[in-house]
N, C-alpha and C positions, 0 to 999 in steps of 0.2 A: 420942401415942397413938394419931392419926387417921391417922395414913399407918400406922404395923400394924397397928391394927384391919383398913386397905386391903390395905394387903402380903396379909396374910391369907387376906382373903377373894377375892383373888383368885390363888393360891395354890393354895387349895382348888377353885377353880369353872376353873381351868386345867388342872389333875392329874386332876378328874371330867369333862372334855373329853375331855385325850386317853387315859382309862382306856376311854372308850369304845368298844363293837367301829367299829371301823371303817364307811366307805360300801362296801357291795360293791361289788369291780371287776368287770368282764370283760374277756376275750380279745376279737379283733377278727372281726369276723364275713367271712367270705370265699366266694366267689362264682367259680363256674369254670362254663365253656359262654357261649354266645350271642355277644352282641356288643351296642356300647354302643346306649342308648337313643334317641342321634339318629339311629342310622342309619334310623328310620322318619321319613317327613313327615308320617304323622298323627298320630303318638303326642303329644298334648298335653305339653309341659314341665313339670316340677314340683321347682322349687328344693329341696325338703326329702328329695326320695327321692335317695339314698345307695345305693351296692351292691348297682344297679340294672342286671339285663340283659335283652334280650328275644331272642325267636327270628327276629323276623323279618330276616334279615341277608341276605346277599349277591342270594340269590332270590326275596325279600318273603315271598310269602302259600307257596307253593312251599318255601322254606327249610323242612330240619327238624335237630332233633338234641337235646342233652340240655343239661340247665341243672342246677348244683346249688347250693345257697345253706346256708353253713354257718353258726346261730346257736351261738355259746358260751350257757354259765348264764348268765340272769338277761339274753340282750338283749332279750327283749321286754317287760321292764320300762323300758327306755328306747325304743324302738323297737317302730313298729307295722310288721306285715307288711301290705304293698304286693301286690296282681297286676295284671296288665293285660291286653288280649287279650283271648282266645276260648277259656276253660277247660270246652269242654264234656264231660270225664271220658274221652273218648273216644280223640279225632284228636287231642286236646292233654291231656295229664294231668296232674294236680298233684297230690301228696304231700306230708305233713309226719311223721315219720319219728323214734321216738325208740327206740334201743336197746332191743331185747326188751319191745316192745309194739307191735301192728298199728298202719299207718299211718293220717294222718286225711287223707281225699281233699278237695279242693277243687274246688267246681265251680260256675262264674262267668261272668257274661258281663262282663265290666268293658270289653272295648272299647278307646277310643282314649284312654284314661285311665286313671292311676294311681289305684288305689281299697282302699281296705281288706279283708284276704279275710274271708272269709265260711268263716270255720272257728274251730268252738271248740275252743282249746286249754285241755285241764284246766291245771287253776292248779299243780300238781307237776309238769307236765313244764317249767315256765317255770324252773326250778331244777337242768334239767339240760341239757347242749347236745341242739342240735335240729339236724335235715337238714331242708332245704327242696327238694323233685325237680320238676324240671319237664319231663317229655319229648312233644316233640313230631313227631308222626309224620305226622301232614295235611299236603297238598299241594295244596289247594284256599281258594278265599276262606275267608277270616276265618277261619284255621287257623293262629295262633301265640297266641303267651304271655309275659308277661315279669314276672318276682319284682323285689322291691326290700324295702328297708327305709326307715320315717320317722321321724326323731326325734319321740319325743314330749318336750316341752317347757315344762314346769309354769312358769309367772307366778314370777320372783322366785327362780327353783330356784339356791343356792347352795353351793358343795359344802362338807362335813364339816371341814375342814383349811382351807379359806379363813375360812368360821367361827370359828375357834378362832383363826387370826392375827389376823384384823380385831377382836375382842376384846380379845388381849391385849394391840394395839397398844394402842387405846384407852385402856387402866387404866394401861400404862406412861405414856402420854401423863401420862394424868391424876395420876398418882403423882409421879413427876418434876418436873411441873410445880409440885405443890404442895407439894414440899420443897425449900428451897434448898441447895442445895452447898454441902458446909463450907470455909471458906479455906485448910484445911488439914487431909489424911487425920488417922484417930488415928495417933499416932507407935507406932508397931514397938516391941512390947514393954513399953507402959506400964503400970505397974501398974493395975488394975481398970478400966477404957476397956473392958474387951469386958462387964461386970456392973456397971455403972455405973449407979445408980437400979433403976430398972423393966427395965433394958433386960437384963436377966440372964433373968425370965420373960420377956418375950419372943421371945429369941433364943434359948434355950432350948427352948421349945415350938414354933419352927420347925424346929429341930433335931429332934425328935422328929419333925414331920409329914413331914420332906426323911428321914426312915430309912425312918416305915411306909410311905407314899406311894411312894417309891422300891422296898421290896420287892412291894409291887402291882403295879406299874407293870411291874417285871420280871418278874413271875411270868406264866404261859402255860403251857395244859394239854398242849401237844405236845411242849416241850422235853423233856420225859423221853423222849420216842421218836425224836425224831433224831436223827443217828449221825454227830458230827463225825468225817474222819479218824482225829484222836490219841487220842479218848476212849479207846481200850482203853489206853493206857499206863496214866496213875495209878493206873486200875483194879487192873492185874496186880501193877503194882510192887508195890502197896499192901498186895493181898492176899501177895503175897511178903514183903512184911514181917511182915503179921500170923502168917504159917506158919512164921516163923523165930524171932519173938517180937524183933525185933532193929529199927536205926533205918537199914537198909542201902538207900539208893536205889538201887543199881546195875542199870539194863536185861538186862543181862547175863542173869538169874536168874530172870528175868520169864517169865510164859506169853505172850509176844506173837511174831508174827512176826518171823525172825532177823533182817530187813533194819533193823529196829530193837535190837537188841542193840551195834551200833556205837556208838550216841549217848548213850554209857555215862554215867549223872547227869545228864543233863539232867533240867532242874527239879527236882533238889533240894528246893529249899527248899520248892517249892508242894506239891511231895509227904510231904515229911515234918510242915510243918503244918498238912495236911491232916489225914495220916493219925492225930494225935497230938490235934486236935480231934474227926475221928470214934470213935478209940477212947476220949475220953471220954466220949462222949455216947450214941453206938450202935457198942458195940463187934460189936453183932450183924448188922451191915453189910455185914462181910467177905465175910461166907458166900453172899454175891450178888453178883451185878454189876450189877442192877438197882437194888438198894437201897445199893450203895454209887454208882454213878450217881448215885442220887438226892439222896443227902445230900454230893456232892461241886458238883452243880450249886445245892443248896441255899447253900452256901460261895460261890460263883461269885457268887450273887442278891444275899446277905447284905452282901457286899466294895462288889460297885455301890453297892448302896442305900448303906453307911456312906459311902461314897468324896461322897456325894450331900451327906451331915449335914456331914462334914469341907468341903465344898466350902463349904456355906452360911454355916459357922462364921467360916472365914476373910474370906470376902465381907465380911460383917457389921463383921468388924473393923479392916478394913483400908477398906471404899466406902460403908457402910452399910447395913439392912436393904433399903432398897426397890431396891438394886442386887444385894443378896444373895439375892433372888427370883427374880429375872431372871436372875442369874448361875447357879441353880441351874435351873433350868428350861430355862436353854439347853444346860448339861450334860446333863443327861438326856433328851435328844432327840436328844443326837449318835449316829451309826448303830453306829459303830464300837464304843461303852461297849455299847449295847445288846446286838449281837451277844455282846460278851463275858460279858454274863453271866446265856446262854443256852448255853454251853460247861460241859464237863469240861474247864478249859482255865488257865492259869496268870494269863490277862489281867485278871482282875478284880482279884485276890489282888496283883496285881505294881502295878495301878494303884493301890491304894491304900495300900501302903508305900510307892510313890513320893510320892502325892501328901502321907503325911506326913513324908517325908523332906524335902518342899518347904516343909510348915511352918512345920516345925523352923527350917531356914535360913533363913526369916524373923524369927526372934527376934533381940531385942539385949539379951542378958542385962546387967544392972550390973556386975556383979562379976568377978573373973578366976576364981573357984573355979566359979561357973555357967558359966560361958563354954567354962568346962574338961568342964564336965560335958555341955553342949549339945553340942561337938564328940564327944564319945564316944558322943551318941546318937546323932546323925548320921551316924556311921562306923558302926554295930551297924544302921540300917537299912540302911545303902549296903552291907554284906559282906552280909547277909544276902538282900537283892534280888540280889546278885551271885549268889547259889549258884542259882537261879532263872532267872539268865540272865546268861553270866558276860559280857556286853557291860554290863552295867546296873551294873559294875562304874562308869562315865563318871560315875556318881550321886555319887564321893568331890568331885569338883566343889563339890557344895555346903559340903565341911567347909571348903574353901578360900575359898569365898564368906563363908563365918560369919566365919572365922577375920582374915581380911583386915581388915575397920574394924578393930579391934581393933591391927593390926599394925602399919596407916601412921599410926595415931594416937600411937603411940610416938615418943620424941624423936628418940632416936641410932642408926645404923646397926644398933651391936652389938646394943642392946636390942632393935630387930624383929626383928634375925636368932635371936633368944634365944627371943622370942614365938613365932617363927615355926615355930622348932625345935621347940619345945615343945606346940604345936598339932597339927602335923604326927604328933610322936609319938603326943599320946594321940586323933587322927583315925585310925593306923593299930591302936593297940591295941582302939579301935570294931570298929575294919572286921574284924580278923582273928576277934574274940568271934565276931561277926555271921556271918562265913562259917563258924567251926566248930560257933557252935550249927543255923547251917541243914543243912549236911551234913556230919555227925560221919564217917561212911564214907569222905569223902572227902580225910580226912585222913591213913589209911591205904592208901591207893589210890591217890595223886597220879599216878604214869602210867597209870590207867586214867582218870583223870578229863583231863588232857591228850590221850587217846584220842579218845576222845567229841568235843573241843572241834576237833580236827583234822577228824575228820569232819563236823563243822558245817560248819566252813572249805570243805572238799570240796562238799559240797551248795550255799551260796548262791554261791559262788566258778564255779561251771563252769556255772551257770543252772538255773532249776527251773522248767521250762514250768507251766502257759501264764503265770508270772507272770514277765515281760520283753520278751526281744525275741531275736531270732532271732541281729542282729548288732546287740549292743547299745552303748551309747555314753553319756554321759553326758548329754548332750541329750536324749536320748530317757529314758532314765530320773529326768530333772528333770521334765520333759515327763510322764510316768508319773505321778509321786506329788505336783506341781501337780493336774493333773486331776480325782487322786481326788478332793482334799482340796477343791478348789474346788465339787465336786459335792457333799461331805460335810459342808462345814462353812461354805458361803457364802462370798460377799465380804464381806461386813460385818465379820463374827468373824475374818478374815485381818489385814482395813487396821487395822480398831482394835487389833488386838493389836499391832502397833508402836507407838503412841499409849500403851500401858500401860507401858512400858519409862521414861516419863519420872516425875518426882516421887518421893515415900519408898513409897506405899503397896508393897507385898510385896518392900519390900528388905530385907536385901542377899540374899537369897535368887534374888530376880527376872536378879539379875545373871547368877547360876551357871547359873540355869534357861535362861538364852538361850545362853548357851556349850555346855551340854550339848545342847539342842535341835539347833545351827547343827551340835555336831560328829558327831552321827547322824547330820542329814539328808544332810553331807558324805562318811560313808560310804557311807551308800545308795546314793548317786546314784553312786559308784564299786563299788557293787555290780553283778551281772548277772540278780541277781534282787531282786521287790521285794515282801515281805509285809508288808501293811499296819499287819498284828498288833503288829507291832516297836513302831510310834508310839503305842500303845494308852496307857501309861502317861503320856504327855505330854499326853495332851488336857485333862483336869480344869486344870491346871495354865494350858493357851494358854487354853482359855474365859476363864479367871480374870482373866488378864490384857486380855484381850478388854473387860471389862465395865469394868476398870481406867481401861482407854485411854478408853472411853466416861465412863467418869467425871470423869478428865484432860479432854477436848472438853469438856464440860459447863462443868466448872469455871474454863475458859478464856474462855468465849460469858460464863458469867457474871459474870466479872474486868471484863473488856473492854466491856460491853453494857449499856444501861440497863438496871432489875428485866424491865420487861413481856417486852421481847422476848426477854431474857435465858431469862426463864422457860418460856417459846413454843416459843424454840429446843431447852430443854434435855429440855422434853416431844416433843418433836420427833424428839430424838434416839432415846430410847427407843422411841415407835413405829418406828422405823427400823431399831433394833437389834432389836426381836420381828419385823418384815415379813423382815428376814433370816433369819429361824431359816427361813423355808418349803423353803433346800434342805436341811437336815439332817431337817427335821421330814417332807420328802415320802418322803426315801428310807425312813426309818426305817417312817415310816406303813407304807409297801411290804413291809418287812423285815417287820414284824413278823407278817404272817398266815402265814408262814413256822413259826413257832412257836403257830399254832391249829390245834385241831384240826383242825373245821370248814375254815377256812380253805386249810389244806395237802390235805384230800382232795378241796375244788371245785379245787385247783390242777391235782391230778395226773390227775380226769377231764375235766379241761379238755385236754387236754397229747394224752390218750387218745383224745378225741372227734374234734381236730383230727386228728391221725393216722389215725384211721378212716376220716377223713371223707376224706381224701386218696386213703384207699385203694382207697375204693370210685369216687370221679372216676377214677382212671387204672382201675380194674378189674384194680389190683394181687392178686396172691394171696398174699403174705403181708408184711410187714412187717419189715426187718432193722437194728438198729439198731449206728451204727458208736460206738464209747469213741472219747477223746479222745487214744487211744494210737495208735490206727490214724488221726488226723487229725494227732496230731504226726510220724509215720512217716511219713505220705504215702501209705497204704498205701489204694488205691481198691477200690472191688470188682469183682470180674471180670464179663464179659457175661456177659446169661445169656439164653434163649430165652424163659422166663417173665416178665411183668410182678412188678418186682420196687417194692415202695417203699422206700429208703434212708432213714433218718431219725441226721442226722450231728449230733454236738455240737456248737457252737460259744459261743466266750467271749470274744467282742470280743476276742482277742489277735492277736495275730501269726500266729502258727500255725494259727491256724484261717482267718485272710485268706488266708493263701498257699495252704491246701490246697482253699480255694472258687474262690479264683480260679484253679488250676490243675486246675478237674475237666478230666477228660477230653473231648474232643467229642460222644463217642456219648453222654453223659448229660445231663442236663437240670435244673435247680434248677428245682421246682414251685411248693413253701411253703416260708416261712418262720415257723414260731412265734416272734416275742419273749419274751428273756428280761425277767424285770419289773424288769430293773437295765443294759436294753442302752444307758441314757444317760451310763453309767459307766465309767471304764475300766476293764479289768480287775481282778482285785480278789477276796478270796475270795467275794464275796459271786455272783459269775455258779457258779464250780467249787461250789457248798456248796449252796447254794439254790437257783437258777435259771438253770441252763442254758438258751444258745438253743439252736436246734433246725433245721438246712436237711434240707425235705424235697426228695430227688430221685430221677429216674428213667431208664431208656433210653427215647427214642422209639420207637424202632425194638422193640421188648419189649413195647411198651404202644401198638395200634393203637387200642383204645378212647379213650384219656386225651382228657377234656376239658380244653380248653384255661382257665388260673386265668383271670378277668377282675375287673381288669386284671392282666397277666402280672406274675409274684414277680421282680423285681431283686437 
């Protein structure tokens, strides 16, 4: 009971911390013009000053020029504006500017030291992008100036995510060190194990907490305003179903762009189940795109929360309460699952159904009749999944995994073949029933369904920029997939996953899961495009097996070491597991801002302010945006007699790298606005949420441009 109470407190505390608004993030300041502070032999060096430049250049006091320092929103909360030189307001002028407001002048004699700027910047200005401009028109003695930033470093400052991770790691250490590992895991399928004694209330309470906290964790105020490229499809198909009062999920009759019509009956199971749920609970929603979208977002969110609750129950049964809490928290912070919960798409429902299929495959019913019922149920869920995406037919391997132990236990070959045939027939019947239930219209239009599958095969087989490579290859695809999951799952989860296949926990389902995961990975390595969303359903089970791998390693330590060292090492293993969540939690923290209205507006203002600052520094008359289609086709802007700032998309992909690497010599890259996900290989995160932007121009057309300091690479 002590362990349970401690675990419940830990879960509530961790979720409360995670649910808080993240620490405000700012962009990177940028400085154009001037030269390095070391150019002056008289200026005192200050290691605390960054993003600094001075107008005391090659000509000394006689040098003139213009400098511009761009300050993203929130910069002055972490930095202090500093100046150097002789800002007299006449020969050397400096101003702080905000869009739509009169500038603030800085008149100050800082001489040969970096000194805090004597200017009263209104509090409201700190939350918007600012520009600090210095113009040096003086050629006489003591007529130069400098701009820079000095970091404000309060003592014992600690980032919010670091605090969460270290707190959770300490709690995991204490809980795992205090709870001895079982000599054997709970026997799969043993009656009463999950609900023995006081465990019923404990586990039911934790599952309810996981469901409700999951709903809160995945609920954000900007999700309903964000438009996914495929979001319109299920909305329009459901409206067509409602108008015809039938269950036909054919794309061809929906009011969507024509190029979507050829993917007929795609997502049928998701569309049909969602349609039935909304028709039963909120039929008025079909009259409005916005209302229908909101109901579909509710379905995605609750499916994601229900997956967390189901995972907690599975882990509690196979690995114990403490491991269940740790594993459920780990699943909650996986960025890919966080994305899915905010989309009007099929992944959240698919993930819930796949996890349910995995859960069924871990059962071991004792009677032959119950075994056949189990196989029919697994086949039913697999058939339903196949109507959502036909590639999910691979889930029928769970039927093989569930049937194999009983088949191998039979004494004779003939008896084994008879039981195998019976199991196959029952599984097939369940699969057909699930397929027909999930897409009844397909039964009446099989040629149309097959044509839709062929269209999808063409889409994936021919490549889908930016998700792939210009010259694809199996090695490149494997590197892309591995790079993405190392960045979003972290090395500890991946290493511990392999240990999860030892011992009996999650048997026999985990053998089938390993085969499904391996075959799917092999299939995508051989494709020319990689969408990480296709792996979403497999992630909860992947993490659960990683948690079991940690439990297995802990059990191995406790059976081979003395009690004291074993308990300490077991606790340390739990702390290592939690600290390993820094990778997924860091990506999810960055992603979460894209589903919050205030953060989303701040990000848009940051990009707009940075582009406006660059245009001003160049003297550009306008800014022209290049979409990815132009980047993909290598269409470069024509030369112009006017100074134009070009803002080009970059997704950290092969085509973007090629475009900017082969930029004509008449152009020069001026600045780079980084994506929030620049450290990740190309995935849906960059195109859907945060593309990188390259700002470039023609030097010949922009004679008044001031160079970025240091130059952009």
